[in-house]
N, C-alpha and C positions, 0 to 999 in steps of 0.2 A: 615783287622784290624792289626794295628801295634803292638798290645799286644799279638798276637797269639803265638809267641815262648815263651813269658813269661808265658802265661796261661798254655801252655802245660807242662812246667817244674813244675809250681805250682801244677797242677793236679797230676803229677807223685808223688810229695812229699806227697800230701794229701792222695793219694791212697796207699802209701807204709806203710804197717802195721809194718815194722821194725822201723819206725820213731816214737818217743814218742808222745803220744796224745797231750800234751801241745804245741809241735812244730807244729804238723799238724793243730791244732786249730788256731795258730798264722798265719800260711801260708794261711789258709782259710780267716782270717781277712784281710790279705794283698790282696788277690784275690778279696774279696768283695769291698775293698777300690778302686781297679782299675775299678771295674764294677759300681761304684756309679755314681751319676749325678753331682758330684762336678766338679770344674775347673780341666783341665788336669794337671796343675802343682801341685795342691793340692792333687789330686789322686796319682800321682807319688811319691810326697814327703811322703805322709802317708804310702804308701806301703814300701818305702825304710826304713823309721823309724822302722816299725814293723819288717821287715826282718833283719835289722841291730841289733835290740834288741835281737832277738832270735839266731843270728849267734854266740853269745858268750856262749850259753847254753852248759855246759860241757857234757850233756847227748846226744848231737846231734851226729849222725854218721858222720864220716869224709866226705863221699861221699855226704851226704845231705848238709853239710856246703859248700862244693864246688858248689853244685847246687844253693844254696841261694846266694853265692857271684856272681855267673854267672848271676842270675836274677837281682841283684842289679846293676851290670855292664850294663846290657841291658837297665834297666830303666833309668840309668844315661845318656846313649847314646840317648834314646828317649827324655829325658828332654832337653839335649843339642841341639838336632835338633829343638825342638819346640822353644827354645829361639832364635835360629838362624833365624827361620821364622818370629819371631816378629820384628826383626831388620829391 
């Protein structure tokens, strides 16, 4: 599964009790979006939007923000690979 590294990071954030609850809930929504039965591009875009939205939360710990940026970067790479395959 190409989402495995992404899911591992998301799970770490979800299980980190030092991360505010609203951020963990948003990360859970992003994870659920990736696990949905939607088109791949739609799943990735939905997750990126959710994560980008919360990355600006002033209550987010810096290390968590870095993890979220890392996930967004990984998702963008996956999306780019999928677009290349379509060509």
